[in-house]
PDB file with one MODEL, atoms N, CA, C and O in Angstrom:
MODEL        1
ATOM      1  N   MET A   1      64.769  73.925 -78.576  1.00  0.00           N
ATOM      2  CA  MET A   1      64.756  74.213 -79.562  1.00  0.00           C
ATOM      3  C   MET A   1      66.165  74.695 -80.180  1.00  0.00           C
ATOM      4  O   MET A   1      67.008  75.426 -79.661  1.00  0.00           O
ATOM      5  N   SER A   2      66.173  74.014 -81.558  1.00  0.00           N
ATOM      6  CA  SER A   2      67.471  74.179 -82.114  1.00  0.00           C
ATOM      7  C   SER A   2      68.093  75.613 -82.356  1.00  0.00           C
ATOM      8  O   SER A   2      67.316  76.522 -82.651  1.00  0.00           O
ATOM      9  N   ARG A   3      69.307  75.844 -82.261  1.00  0.00           N
ATOM     10  CA  ARG A   3      69.817  77.392 -82.226  1.00  0.00           C
ATOM     11  C   ARG A   3      70.950  76.674 -83.456  1.00  0.00           C
ATOM     12  O   ARG A   3      72.130  76.709 -83.106  1.00  0.00           O
ATOM     13  N   ARG A   4      70.764  76.260 -84.359  1.00  0.00           N
ATOM     14  CA  ARG A   4      71.515  75.967 -85.593  1.00  0.00           C
ATOM     15  C   ARG A   4      71.457  76.970 -86.362  1.00  0.00           C
ATOM     16  O   ARG A   4      70.333  77.473 -86.370  1.00  0.00           O
ATOM     17  N   ALA A   5      72.476  77.658 -87.255  1.00  0.00           N
ATOM     18  CA  ALA A   5      72.931  78.529 -87.803  1.00  0.00           C
ATOM     19  C   ALA A   5      71.712  78.518 -88.939  1.00  0.00           C
ATOM     20  O   ALA A   5      71.376  77.422 -89.387  1.00  0.00           O
ATOM     21  N   LEU A   6      71.176  79.486 -89.318  1.00  0.00           N
ATOM     22  CA  LEU A   6      70.350  79.783 -90.476  1.00  0.00           C
ATOM     23  C   LEU A   6      71.426  80.126 -91.734  1.00  0.00           C
ATOM     24  O   LEU A   6      72.079  81.169 -91.745  1.00  0.00           O
ATOM     25  N   SER A   7      71.518  79.099 -92.789  1.00  0.00           N
ATOM     26  CA  SER A   7      71.801  79.283 -93.966  1.00  0.00           C
ATOM     27  C   SER A   7      71.772  80.494 -94.806  1.00  0.00           C
ATOM     28  O   SER A   7      71.127  81.244 -94.074  1.00  0.00           O
ATOM     29  N   GLU A   8      71.974  80.993 -95.581  1.00  0.00           N
ATOM     30  CA  GLU A   8      71.905  82.090 -96.766  1.00  0.00           C
ATOM     31  C   GLU A   8      70.222  81.611 -97.110  1.00  0.00           C
ATOM     32  O   GLU A   8      69.227  82.289 -96.858  1.00  0.00           O
ATOM     33  N   ASP A   9      70.258  80.122 -97.815  1.00  0.00           N
ATOM     34  CA  ASP A   9      68.912  80.320 -98.638  1.00  0.00           C
ATOM     35  C   ASP A   9      67.524  80.134 -97.327  1.00  0.00           C
ATOM     36  O   ASP A   9      66.308  80.164 -97.518  1.00  0.00           O
ATOM     37  N   GLU A  10      68.167  79.975 -96.232  1.00  0.00           N
ATOM     38  CA  GLU A  10      66.817  80.156 -95.047  1.00  0.00           C
ATOM     39  C   GLU A  10      66.915  81.449 -94.680  1.00  0.00           C
ATOM     40  O   GLU A  10      65.786  81.826 -94.365  1.00  0.00           O
ATOM     41  N   LEU A  11      67.482  82.071 -94.597  1.00  0.00           N
ATOM     42  CA  LEU A  11      67.230  83.588 -94.548  1.00  0.00           C
ATOM     43  C   LEU A  11      66.783  84.282 -95.546  1.00  0.00           C
ATOM     44  O   LEU A  11      65.968  85.198 -95.439  1.00  0.00           O
ATOM     45  N   ALA A  12      67.359  83.832 -96.729  1.00  0.00           N
ATOM     46  CA  ALA A  12      66.284  84.420 -98.348  1.00  0.00           C
ATOM     47  C   ALA A  12      64.744  83.754 -97.865  1.00  0.00           C
ATOM     48  O   ALA A  12      63.677  84.340 -98.052  1.00  0.00           O
ATOM     49  N   GLY A  13      64.842  82.792 -97.394  1.00  0.00           N
ATOM     50  CA  GLY A  13      63.272  82.142 -97.379  1.00  0.00           C
ATOM     51  C   GLY A  13      62.454  82.648 -95.732  1.00  0.00           C
ATOM     52  O   GLY A  13      61.291  82.370 -95.439  1.00  0.00           O
ATOM     53  N   LEU A  14      63.202  83.250 -95.056  1.00  0.00           N
ATOM     54  CA  LEU A  14      62.895  84.232 -94.060  1.00  0.00           C
ATOM     55  C   LEU A  14      62.116  85.341 -94.409  1.00  0.00           C
ATOM     56  O   LEU A  14      60.948  85.542 -94.077  1.00  0.00           O
ATOM     57  N   PHE A  15      62.802  86.013 -95.066  1.00  0.00           N
ATOM     58  CA  PHE A  15      62.557  87.158 -95.683  1.00  0.00           C
ATOM     59  C   PHE A  15      61.570  87.120 -96.915  1.00  0.00           C
ATOM     60  O   PHE A  15      60.873  88.114 -97.118  1.00  0.00           O
ATOM     61  N   ALA A  16      61.481  86.066 -97.717  1.00  0.00           N
ATOM     62  CA  ALA A  16      60.137  85.949 -98.588  1.00  0.00           C
ATOM     63  C   ALA A  16      58.856  85.956 -97.500  1.00  0.00           C
ATOM     64  O   ALA A  16      57.895  86.699 -97.701  1.00  0.00           O
ATOM     65  N   ARG A  17      58.909  85.220 -96.531  1.00  0.00           N
ATOM     66  CA  ARG A  17      57.910  85.123 -96.058  1.00  0.00           C
ATOM     67  C   ARG A  17      57.833  85.834 -94.949  1.00  0.00           C
ATOM     68  O   ARG A  17      56.969  85.333 -94.228  1.00  0.00           O
ATOM     69  N   HIS A  18      58.376  86.867 -94.410  1.00  0.00           N
ATOM     70  CA  HIS A  18      58.429  87.872 -93.583  1.00  0.00           C
ATOM     71  C   HIS A  18      59.091  89.275 -94.195  1.00  0.00           C
ATOM     72  O   HIS A  18      60.108  89.804 -93.748  1.00  0.00           O
ATOM     73  N   PRO A  19      58.338  89.738 -95.254  1.00  0.00           N
ATOM     74  CA  PRO A  19      59.493  90.678 -95.763  1.00  0.00           C
ATOM     75  C   PRO A  19      59.147  92.106 -95.152  1.00  0.00           C
ATOM     76  O   PRO A  19      59.107  93.093 -95.886  1.00  0.00           O
ATOM     77  N   GLN A  20      58.930  92.177 -93.963  1.00  0.00           N
ATOM     78  CA  GLN A  20      58.804  93.435 -93.203  1.00  0.00           C
ATOM     79  C   GLN A  20      60.225  93.506 -92.547  1.00  0.00           C
ATOM     80  O   GLN A  20      60.835  94.554 -92.339  1.00  0.00           O
ATOM     81  N   TRP A  21      60.567  92.524 -92.318  1.00  0.00           N
ATOM     82  CA  TRP A  21      62.159  92.146 -91.377  1.00  0.00           C
ATOM     83  C   TRP A  21      63.083  92.319 -92.520  1.00  0.00           C
ATOM     84  O   TRP A  21      62.879  92.114 -93.717  1.00  0.00           O
ATOM     85  N   HIS A  22      64.624  92.929 -91.623  1.00  0.00           N
ATOM     86  CA  HIS A  22      65.713  93.008 -92.338  1.00  0.00           C
ATOM     87  C   HIS A  22      66.875  92.621 -91.444  1.00  0.00           C
ATOM     88  O   HIS A  22      66.612  92.600 -90.242  1.00  0.00           O
ATOM     89  N   VAL A  23      68.133  92.306 -91.814  1.00  0.00           N
ATOM     90  CA  VAL A  23      68.754  92.426 -91.292  1.00  0.00           C
ATOM     91  C   VAL A  23      69.651  93.754 -90.835  1.00  0.00           C
ATOM     92  O   VAL A  23      69.833  94.693 -91.611  1.00  0.00           O
ATOM     93  N   GLU A  24      70.098  93.725 -89.710  1.00  0.00           N
ATOM     94  CA  GLU A  24      70.882  95.286 -88.985  1.00  0.00           C
ATOM     95  C   GLU A  24      71.855  95.089 -87.823  1.00  0.00           C
ATOM     96  O   GLU A  24      71.618  95.084 -86.615  1.00  0.00           O
ATOM     97  N   THR A  25      73.009  94.926 -88.481  1.00  0.00           N
ATOM     98  CA  THR A  25      74.162  94.322 -87.735  1.00  0.00           C
ATOM     99  C   THR A  25      73.785  93.353 -86.899  1.00  0.00           C
ATOM    100  O   THR A  25      73.539  93.443 -85.697  1.00  0.00           O
ATOM    101  N   GLY A  26      73.742  92.104 -87.837  1.00  0.00           N
ATOM    102  CA  GLY A  26      73.735  91.016 -87.296  1.00  0.00           C
ATOM    103  C   GLY A  26      72.412  90.388 -86.243  1.00  0.00           C
ATOM    104  O   GLY A  26      72.419  89.418 -85.486  1.00  0.00           O
ATOM    105  N   ARG A  27      71.372  91.336 -86.545  1.00  0.00           N
ATOM    106  CA  ARG A  27      70.306  91.234 -85.959  1.00  0.00           C
ATOM    107  C   ARG A  27      69.051  91.280 -86.590  1.00  0.00           C
ATOM    108  O   ARG A  27      68.838  92.311 -87.229  1.00  0.00           O
ATOM    109  N   LEU A  28      68.082  90.348 -86.574  1.00  0.00           N
ATOM    110  CA  LEU A  28      66.752  90.806 -87.173  1.00  0.00           C
ATOM    111  C   LEU A  28      66.000  91.563 -87.193  1.00  0.00           C
ATOM    112  O   LEU A  28      65.135  91.052 -86.482  1.00  0.00           O
ATOM    113  N   VAL A  29      65.449  92.951 -87.651  1.00  0.00           N
ATOM    114  CA  VAL A  29      64.892  94.120 -86.850  1.00  0.00           C
ATOM    115  C   VAL A  29      63.548  94.397 -87.695  1.00  0.00           C
ATOM    116  O   VAL A  29      63.559  94.208 -88.912  1.00  0.00           O
ATOM    117  N   ARG A  30      62.532  94.793 -87.113  1.00  0.00           N
ATOM    118  CA  ARG A  30      61.235  95.095 -87.418  1.00  0.00           C
ATOM    119  C   ARG A  30      60.912  96.312 -86.795  1.00  0.00           C
ATOM    120  O   ARG A  30      61.232  96.569 -85.634  1.00  0.00           O
ATOM    121  N   GLU A  31      60.153  97.229 -87.691  1.00  0.00           N
ATOM    122  CA  GLU A  31      60.175  98.681 -87.197  1.00  0.00           C
ATOM    123  C   GLU A  31      58.642  98.973 -88.149  1.00  0.00           C
ATOM    124  O   GLU A  31      58.298  98.658 -89.288  1.00  0.00           O
ATOM    125  N   ASP A  32      58.012  99.694 -87.083  1.00  0.00           N
ATOM    126  CA  ASP A  32      56.577  99.950 -87.480  1.00  0.00           C
ATOM    127  C   ASP A  32      55.824 101.353 -86.541  1.00  0.00           C
ATOM    128  O   ASP A  32      55.781 101.541 -85.325  1.00  0.00           O
ATOM    129  N   GLN A  33      55.360 102.071 -87.541  1.00  0.00           N
ATOM    130  CA  GLN A  33      54.267 103.020 -86.421  1.00  0.00           C
ATOM    131  C   GLN A  33      53.381 102.367 -86.065  1.00  0.00           C
ATOM    132  O   GLN A  33      52.561 101.719 -86.717  1.00  0.00           O
ATOM    133  N   VAL A  34      53.588 102.605 -84.288  1.00  0.00           N
ATOM    134  CA  VAL A  34      52.360 101.864 -83.665  1.00  0.00           C
ATOM    135  C   VAL A  34      51.965 102.856 -82.345  1.00  0.00           C
ATOM    136  O   VAL A  34      52.851 103.423 -81.706  1.00  0.00           O
ATOM    137  N   ALA A  35      50.752 102.974 -82.069  1.00  0.00           N
ATOM    138  CA  ALA A  35      50.434 103.912 -81.170  1.00  0.00           C
ATOM    139  C   ALA A  35      51.243 103.128 -79.824  1.00  0.00           C
ATOM    140  O   ALA A  35      51.371 101.905 -79.874  1.00  0.00           O
ATOM    141  N   PHE A  36      51.754 103.868 -78.682  1.00  0.00           N
ATOM    142  CA  PHE A  36      52.124 103.929 -77.735  1.00  0.00           C
ATOM    143  C   PHE A  36      51.188 102.654 -76.577  1.00  0.00           C
ATOM    144  O   PHE A  36      51.750 101.706 -76.028  1.00  0.00           O
ATOM    145  N   ALA A  37      50.170 102.886 -76.491  1.00  0.00           N
ATOM    146  CA  ALA A  37      49.241 101.927 -75.924  1.00  0.00           C
ATOM    147  C   ALA A  37      49.049 100.556 -76.408  1.00  0.00           C
ATOM    148  O   ALA A  37      48.956  99.546 -75.710  1.00  0.00           O
ATOM    149  N   THR A  38      48.992 100.653 -77.869  1.00  0.00           N
ATOM    150  CA  THR A  38      48.989  99.420 -78.672  1.00  0.00           C
ATOM    151  C   THR A  38      49.887  98.417 -78.483  1.00  0.00           C
ATOM    152  O   THR A  38      49.699  97.221 -78.259  1.00  0.00           O
ATOM    153  N   ALA A  39      51.091  99.179 -78.626  1.00  0.00           N
ATOM    154  CA  ALA A  39      52.743  98.644 -78.561  1.00  0.00           C
ATOM    155  C   ALA A  39      52.728  98.245 -76.893  1.00  0.00           C
ATOM    156  O   ALA A  39      53.171  97.108 -76.731  1.00  0.00           O
ATOM    157  N   CYS A  40      52.555  98.530 -76.349  1.00  0.00           N
ATOM    158  CA  CYS A  40      52.313  98.228 -74.787  1.00  0.00           C
ATOM    159  C   CYS A  40      51.280  96.967 -74.498  1.00  0.00           C
ATOM    160  O   CYS A  40      51.539  95.981 -73.809  1.00  0.00           O
ATOM    161  N   ALA A  41      50.451  97.154 -74.968  1.00  0.00           N
ATOM    162  CA  ALA A  41      49.475  95.804 -75.092  1.00  0.00           C
ATOM    163  C   ALA A  41      49.849  94.957 -75.632  1.00  0.00           C
ATOM    164  O   ALA A  41      49.508  93.895 -75.111  1.00  0.00           O
ATOM    165  N   TRP A  42      50.693  94.818 -76.876  1.00  0.00           N
ATOM    166  CA  TRP A  42      51.220  93.960 -77.255  1.00  0.00           C
ATOM    167  C   TRP A  42      51.951  93.112 -76.761  1.00  0.00           C
ATOM    168  O   TRP A  42      51.887  91.889 -76.885  1.00  0.00           O
ATOM    169  N   LEU A  43      53.151  94.148 -75.800  1.00  0.00           N
ATOM    170  CA  LEU A  43      54.295  93.532 -74.988  1.00  0.00           C
ATOM    171  C   LEU A  43      53.718  92.343 -74.071  1.00  0.00           C
ATOM    172  O   LEU A  43      54.276  91.283 -73.790  1.00  0.00           O
ATOM    173  N   GLY A  44      52.630  92.741 -73.735  1.00  0.00           N
ATOM    174  CA  GLY A  44      51.623  91.995 -72.686  1.00  0.00           C
ATOM    175  C   GLY A  44      51.164  90.851 -73.227  1.00  0.00           C
ATOM    176  O   GLY A  44      50.784  90.047 -72.375  1.00  0.00           O
ATOM    177  N   GLN A  45      51.044  90.418 -74.589  1.00  0.00           N
ATOM    178  CA  GLN A  45      50.269  89.582 -75.263  1.00  0.00           C
ATOM    179  C   GLN A  45      51.524  88.541 -75.739  1.00  0.00           C
ATOM    180  O   GLN A  45      51.158  87.402 -76.026  1.00  0.00           O
ATOM    181  N   ILE A  46      52.963  88.838 -75.846  1.00  0.00           N
ATOM    182  CA  ILE A  46      53.747  87.915 -76.150  1.00  0.00           C
ATOM    183  C   ILE A  46      54.673  87.773 -75.150  1.00  0.00           C
ATOM    184  O   ILE A  46      55.567  86.928 -75.213  1.00  0.00           O
ATOM    185  N   ALA A  47      54.567  88.346 -74.455  1.00  0.00           N
ATOM    186  CA  ALA A  47      55.644  88.200 -73.147  1.00  0.00           C
ATOM    187  C   ALA A  47      55.646  86.610 -72.481  1.00  0.00           C
ATOM    188  O   ALA A  47      56.632  85.929 -72.196  1.00  0.00           O
ATOM    189  N   PRO A  48      54.350  86.303 -72.353  1.00  0.00           N
ATOM    190  CA  PRO A  48      54.405  84.884 -71.710  1.00  0.00           C
ATOM    191  C   PRO A  48      55.106  84.013 -72.880  1.00  0.00           C
ATOM    192  O   PRO A  48      55.959  83.180 -72.575  1.00  0.00           O
ATOM    193  N   ASP A  49      54.733  84.220 -74.198  1.00  0.00           N
ATOM    194  CA  ASP A  49      55.218  82.991 -75.271  1.00  0.00           C
ATOM    195  C   ASP A  49      56.995  83.258 -75.000  1.00  0.00           C
ATOM    196  O   ASP A  49      57.855  82.397 -74.814  1.00  0.00           O
ATOM    197  N   CYS A  50      57.112  84.387 -75.043  1.00  0.00           N
ATOM    198  CA  CYS A  50      58.776  84.452 -75.238  1.00  0.00           C
ATOM    199  C   CYS A  50      59.518  83.819 -73.837  1.00  0.00           C
ATOM    200  O   CYS A  50      60.578  83.192 -73.807  1.00  0.00           O
ATOM    201  N   ASP A  51      58.896  84.070 -73.022  1.00  0.00           N
ATOM    202  CA  ASP A  51      59.022  83.569 -71.659  1.00  0.00           C
ATOM    203  C   ASP A  51      59.396  81.737 -71.937  1.00  0.00           C
ATOM    204  O   ASP A  51      60.411  81.069 -71.747  1.00  0.00           O
ATOM    205  N   ALA A  52      58.243  81.461 -72.380  1.00  0.00           N
ATOM    206  CA  ALA A  52      58.163  79.922 -72.674  1.00  0.00           C
ATOM    207  C   ALA A  52      59.510  79.444 -73.672  1.00  0.00           C
ATOM    208  O   ALA A  52      60.352  78.567 -73.483  1.00  0.00           O
ATOM    209  N   MET A  53      59.329  80.397 -74.786  1.00  0.00           N
ATOM    210  CA  MET A  53      60.836  79.786 -75.709  1.00  0.00           C
ATOM    211  C   MET A  53      62.086  80.312 -75.115  1.00  0.00           C
ATOM    212  O   MET A  53      63.148  80.177 -75.722  1.00  0.00           O
ATOM    213  N   ASP A  54      62.013  81.015 -73.748  1.00  0.00           N
ATOM    214  CA  ASP A  54      63.158  81.600 -73.077  1.00  0.00           C
ATOM    215  C   ASP A  54      64.295  82.261 -74.194  1.00  0.00           C
ATOM    216  O   ASP A  54      65.521  82.235 -74.085  1.00  0.00           O
ATOM    217  N   HIS A  55      63.404  82.912 -75.399  1.00  0.00           N
ATOM    218  CA  HIS A  55      63.907  83.998 -75.925  1.00  0.00           C
ATOM    219  C   HIS A  55      63.261  84.995 -76.256  1.00  0.00           C
ATOM    220  O   HIS A  55      62.167  85.046 -76.819  1.00  0.00           O
ATOM    221  N   HIS A  56      64.215  86.162 -75.763  1.00  0.00           N
ATOM    222  CA  HIS A  56      63.733  87.600 -75.683  1.00  0.00           C
ATOM    223  C   HIS A  56      64.124  88.547 -76.483  1.00  0.00           C
ATOM    224  O   HIS A  56      65.325  88.634 -76.740  1.00  0.00           O
ATOM    225  N   PRO A  57      63.201  89.448 -77.042  1.00  0.00           N
ATOM    226  CA  PRO A  57      63.423  90.196 -78.389  1.00  0.00           C
ATOM    227  C   PRO A  57      64.253  91.749 -77.734  1.00  0.00           C
ATOM    228  O   PRO A  57      64.139  91.757 -76.508  1.00  0.00           O
ATOM    229  N   VAL A  58      64.746  92.550 -78.071  1.00  0.00           N
ATOM    230  CA  VAL A  58      64.962  94.030 -77.379  1.00  0.00           C
ATOM    231  C   VAL A  58      63.847  94.953 -78.502  1.00  0.00           C
ATOM    232  O   VAL A  58      63.886  94.969 -79.732  1.00  0.00           O
ATOM    233  N   ILE A  59      63.006  95.587 -77.687  1.00  0.00           N
ATOM    234  CA  ILE A  59      62.157  95.892 -77.807  1.00  0.00           C
ATOM    235  C   ILE A  59      62.003  97.634 -77.364  1.00  0.00           C
ATOM    236  O   ILE A  59      61.760  98.088 -76.246  1.00  0.00           O
ATOM    237  N   THR A  60      62.217  98.321 -78.545  1.00  0.00           N
ATOM    238  CA  THR A  60      61.571  99.788 -78.347  1.00  0.00           C
ATOM    239  C   THR A  60      60.471 100.111 -78.105  1.00  0.00           C
ATOM    240  O   THR A  60      59.658  99.206 -78.297  1.00  0.00           O
ATOM    241  N   VAL A  61      60.017 101.143 -77.715  1.00  0.00           N
ATOM    242  CA  VAL A  61      58.488 101.194 -77.755  1.00  0.00           C
ATOM    243  C   VAL A  61      58.532 103.169 -77.363  1.00  0.00           C
ATOM    244  O   VAL A  61      58.776 103.619 -76.243  1.00  0.00           O
ATOM    245  N   THR A  62      58.275 103.901 -78.428  1.00  0.00           N
ATOM    246  CA  THR A  62      58.156 105.210 -78.249  1.00  0.00           C
ATOM    247  C   THR A  62      56.482 105.899 -78.483  1.00  0.00           C
ATOM    248  O   THR A  62      55.490 105.334 -78.944  1.00  0.00           O
ATOM    249  N   TYR A  63      56.618 107.127 -78.041  1.00  0.00           N
ATOM    250  CA  TYR A  63      54.839 107.374 -78.421  1.00  0.00           C
ATOM    251  C   TYR A  63      54.179 106.827 -79.744  1.00  0.00           C
ATOM    252  O   TYR A  63      53.015 106.428 -79.767  1.00  0.00           O
ATOM    253  N   ASP A  64      55.155 106.841 -81.040  1.00  0.00           N
ATOM    254  CA  ASP A  64      54.317 106.239 -81.887  1.00  0.00           C
ATOM    255  C   ASP A  64      55.245 105.340 -82.869  1.00  0.00           C
ATOM    256  O   ASP A  64      55.164 105.433 -84.094  1.00  0.00           O
ATOM    257  N   HIS A  65      56.121 104.475 -82.211  1.00  0.00           N
ATOM    258  CA  HIS A  65      57.014 103.794 -82.677  1.00  0.00           C
ATOM    259  C   HIS A  65      57.597 102.448 -82.062  1.00  0.00           C
ATOM    260  O   HIS A  65      58.326 102.318 -81.078  1.00  0.00           O
ATOM    261  N   LEU A  66      57.105 101.543 -82.864  1.00  0.00           N
ATOM    262  CA  LEU A  66      57.806 100.165 -82.002  1.00  0.00           C
ATOM    263  C   LEU A  66      58.867  99.532 -83.075  1.00  0.00           C
ATOM    264  O   LEU A  66      58.883  99.486 -84.305  1.00  0.00           O
ATOM    265  N   ARG A  67      59.704  99.087 -82.094  1.00  0.00           N
ATOM    266  CA  ARG A  67      61.268  98.438 -83.034  1.00  0.00           C
ATOM    267  C   ARG A  67      61.445  97.288 -82.122  1.00  0.00           C
ATOM    268  O   ARG A  67      61.505  97.335 -80.893  1.00  0.00           O
ATOM    269  N   VAL A  68      61.526  96.197 -82.924  1.00  0.00           N
ATOM    270  CA  VAL A  68      62.241  94.758 -82.112  1.00  0.00           C
ATOM    271  C   VAL A  68      63.272  94.413 -83.147  1.00  0.00           C
ATOM    272  O   VAL A  68      63.315  94.594 -84.364  1.00  0.00           O
ATOM    273  N   GLU A  69      64.137  93.826 -82.226  1.00  0.00           N
ATOM    274  CA  GLU A  69      65.524  93.301 -82.779  1.00  0.00           C
ATOM    275  C   GLU A  69      65.424  91.954 -81.920  1.00  0.00           C
ATOM    276  O   GLU A  69      65.141  91.870 -80.725  1.00  0.00           O
ATOM    277  N   VAL A  70      65.768  90.771 -82.946  1.00  0.00           N
ATOM    278  CA  VAL A  70      65.521  89.466 -82.797  1.00  0.00           C
ATOM    279  C   VAL A  70      67.094  88.997 -82.752  1.00  0.00           C
ATOM    280  O   VAL A  70      67.716  89.433 -83.721  1.00  0.00           O
ATOM    281  N   PHE A  71      67.880  88.203 -81.844  1.00  0.00           N
ATOM    282  CA  PHE A  71      68.966  87.289 -82.496  1.00  0.00           C
ATOM    283  C   PHE A  71      69.213  86.777 -81.042  1.00  0.00           C
ATOM    284  O   PHE A  71      68.762  87.155 -79.961  1.00  0.00           O
ATOM    285  N   THR A  72      70.284  85.560 -81.467  1.00  0.00           N
ATOM    286  CA  THR A  72      70.580  84.856 -80.464  1.00  0.00           C
ATOM    287  C   THR A  72      71.643  85.460 -79.733  1.00  0.00           C
ATOM    288  O   THR A  72      72.704  85.773 -80.273  1.00  0.00           O
ATOM    289  N   HIS A  73      71.331  85.684 -78.185  1.00  0.00           N
ATOM    290  CA  HIS A  73      72.351  86.545 -77.737  1.00  0.00           C
ATOM    291  C   HIS A  73      73.679  85.777 -76.904  1.00  0.00           C
ATOM    292  O   HIS A  73      74.566  86.375 -76.294  1.00  0.00           O
ATOM    293  N   ASP A  74      73.566  84.529 -77.040  1.00  0.00           N
ATOM    294  CA  ASP A  74      75.157  84.103 -76.799  1.00  0.00           C
ATOM    295  C   ASP A  74      75.342  83.291 -78.325  1.00  0.00           C
ATOM    296  O   ASP A  74      76.005  82.260 -78.212  1.00  0.00           O
ATOM    297  N   ARG A  75      74.961  83.530 -79.445  1.00  0.00           N
ATOM    298  CA  ARG A  75      76.052  83.448 -80.913  1.00  0.00           C
ATOM    299  C   ARG A  75      75.852  84.441 -81.447  1.00  0.00           C
ATOM    300  O   ARG A  75      74.953  85.278 -81.366  1.00  0.00           O
ATOM    301  N   ASP A  76      77.133  84.303 -82.284  1.00  0.00           N
ATOM    302  CA  ASP A  76      77.202  85.495 -83.261  1.00  0.00           C
ATOM    303  C   ASP A  76      76.638  85.255 -84.763  1.00  0.00           C
ATOM    304  O   ASP A  76      77.104  85.690 -85.816  1.00  0.00           O
ATOM    305  N   TYR A  77      75.434  84.390 -84.544  1.00  0.00           N
ATOM    306  CA  TYR A  77      75.248  84.483 -86.057  1.00  0.00           C
ATOM    307  C   TYR A  77      73.572  84.101 -85.879  1.00  0.00           C
ATOM    308  O   TYR A  77      73.190  83.553 -84.844  1.00  0.00           O
ATOM    309  N   LEU A  78      72.794  84.380 -86.778  1.00  0.00           N
ATOM    310  CA  LEU A  78      71.202  84.167 -86.502  1.00  0.00           C
ATOM    311  C   LEU A  78      70.852  82.667 -86.450  1.00  0.00           C
ATOM    312  O   LEU A  78      71.611  81.874 -87.006  1.00  0.00           O
ATOM    313  N   THR A  79      69.678  82.206 -85.777  1.00  0.00           N
ATOM    314  CA  THR A  79      69.710  81.063 -85.397  1.00  0.00           C
ATOM    315  C   THR A  79      68.435  80.489 -86.100  1.00  0.00           C
ATOM    316  O   THR A  79      67.665  81.273 -86.654  1.00  0.00           O
ATOM    317  N   THR A  80      68.170  79.030 -86.094  1.00  0.00           N
ATOM    318  CA  THR A  80      66.952  78.746 -86.092  1.00  0.00           C
ATOM    319  C   THR A  80      65.797  79.296 -85.177  1.00  0.00           C
ATOM    320  O   THR A  80      64.674  79.575 -85.597  1.00  0.00           O
ATOM    321  N   TRP A  81      66.245  79.424 -83.779  1.00  0.00           N
ATOM    322  CA  TRP A  81      65.740  80.083 -82.726  1.00  0.00           C
ATOM    323  C   TRP A  81      64.899  81.550 -83.139  1.00  0.00           C
ATOM    324  O   TRP A  81      63.734  81.875 -82.911  1.00  0.00           O
ATOM    325  N   ASP A  82      65.994  82.265 -83.832  1.00  0.00           N
ATOM    326  CA  ASP A  82      65.666  83.374 -84.091  1.00  0.00           C
ATOM    327  C   ASP A  82      64.253  83.468 -85.089  1.00  0.00           C
ATOM    328  O   ASP A  82      63.335  84.244 -84.823  1.00  0.00           O
ATOM    329  N   GLU A  83      64.245  82.714 -86.062  1.00  0.00           N
ATOM    330  CA  GLU A  83      63.285  82.381 -87.122  1.00  0.00           C
ATOM    331  C   GLU A  83      61.955  81.932 -86.444  1.00  0.00           C
ATOM    332  O   GLU A  83      60.790  82.274 -86.649  1.00  0.00           O
ATOM    333  N   ARG A  84      62.432  81.185 -85.701  1.00  0.00           N
ATOM    334  CA  ARG A  84      60.740  81.000 -85.018  1.00  0.00           C
ATOM    335  C   ARG A  84      60.285  81.967 -83.963  1.00  0.00           C
ATOM    336  O   ARG A  84      59.114  81.868 -83.599  1.00  0.00           O
ATOM    337  N   LEU A  85      61.077  82.922 -83.400  1.00  0.00           N
ATOM    338  CA  LEU A  85      60.473  83.749 -82.869  1.00  0.00           C
ATOM    339  C   LEU A  85      59.944  85.279 -83.649  1.00  0.00           C
ATOM    340  O   LEU A  85      59.171  86.134 -83.216  1.00  0.00           O
ATOM    341  N   VAL A  86      60.734  85.215 -85.009  1.00  0.00           N
ATOM    342  CA  VAL A  86      60.016  86.484 -86.298  1.00  0.00           C
ATOM    343  C   VAL A  86      58.695  85.644 -86.484  1.00  0.00           C
ATOM    344  O   VAL A  86      57.650  86.287 -86.572  1.00  0.00           O
ATOM    345  N   GLU A  87      58.646  84.419 -86.545  1.00  0.00           N
ATOM    346  CA  GLU A  87      57.344  83.759 -86.973  1.00  0.00           C
ATOM    347  C   GLU A  87      56.246  83.934 -85.683  1.00  0.00           C
ATOM    348  O   GLU A  87      55.125  84.341 -85.987  1.00  0.00           O
ATOM    349  N   LEU A  88      56.427  83.749 -84.781  1.00  0.00           N
ATOM    350  CA  LEU A  88      55.518  83.884 -83.547  1.00  0.00           C
ATOM    351  C   LEU A  88      55.352  85.846 -83.275  1.00  0.00           C
ATOM    352  O   LEU A  88      54.235  86.235 -82.934  1.00  0.00           O
ATOM    353  N   LEU A  89      56.303  86.744 -83.421  1.00  0.00           N
ATOM    354  CA  LEU A  89      56.159  87.939 -83.401  1.00  0.00           C
ATOM    355  C   LEU A  89      54.835  88.487 -84.407  1.00  0.00           C
ATOM    356  O   LEU A  89      53.879  89.201 -84.105  1.00  0.00           O
ATOM    357  N   ASP A  90      55.290  87.691 -86.027  1.00  0.00           N
ATOM    358  CA  ASP A  90      54.673  88.203 -87.127  1.00  0.00           C
ATOM    359  C   ASP A  90      53.066  87.891 -86.609  1.00  0.00           C
ATOM    360  O   ASP A  90      52.211  88.766 -86.473  1.00  0.00           O
ATOM    361  N   GLU A  91      52.909  86.729 -86.407  1.00  0.00           N
ATOM    362  CA  GLU A  91      51.664  86.275 -86.177  1.00  0.00           C
ATOM    363  C   GLU A  91      50.277  86.899 -84.964  1.00  0.00           C
ATOM    364  O   GLU A  91      49.088  86.608 -84.833  1.00  0.00           O
ATOM    365  N   ARG A  92      51.310  87.961 -84.189  1.00  0.00           N
ATOM    366  CA  ARG A  92      50.763  89.019 -83.085  1.00  0.00           C
ATOM    367  C   ARG A  92      51.181  90.187 -83.398  1.00  0.00           C
ATOM    368  O   ARG A  92      51.192  91.097 -82.569  1.00  0.00           O
ATOM    369  N   TRP A  93      51.595  90.344 -84.665  1.00  0.00           N
ATOM    370  CA  TRP A  93      51.898  91.877 -84.942  1.00  0.00           C
ATOM    371  C   TRP A  93      50.901  92.771 -84.996  1.00  0.00           C
ATOM    372  O   TRP A  93      50.045  92.612 -85.866  1.00  0.00           O
ATOM    373  N   PRO A  94      50.791  94.055 -83.947  1.00  0.00           N
ATOM    374  CA  PRO A  94      49.818  95.025 -83.604  1.00  0.00           C
ATOM    375  C   PRO A  94      49.266  95.839 -84.900  1.00  0.00           C
ATOM    376  O   PRO A  94      48.345  96.617 -84.653  1.00  0.00           O
ATOM    377  N   VAL A  95      49.658  95.770 -86.096  1.00  0.00           N
ATOM    378  CA  VAL A  95      49.458  96.808 -87.003  1.00  0.00           C
ATOM    379  C   VAL A  95      48.728  95.894 -87.982  1.00  0.00           C
ATOM    380  O   VAL A  95      48.300  96.343 -89.045  1.00  0.00           O
TER     381      VAL A  95
ENDMDL
END
């Protein structure tokens, strides 16, 4: 899968299609209130696809909060790979 840098126009398109996401310190971030058990079950559902993509988000789960950070770990910019992962995560988002 391509790891080409996303242009500003591509990022604008990403945010138009996925308005729950924003950029924070160079990472795509989404947060929601999600029950702990629901978030943990969701992790089990997305883990095989993240492994298959070999692209793994940073995920923080607390008792009622889910935070996901997506970025290409070996690049200093957001990539088409990150866009595809956001699409996958949003298809299965637990809320």
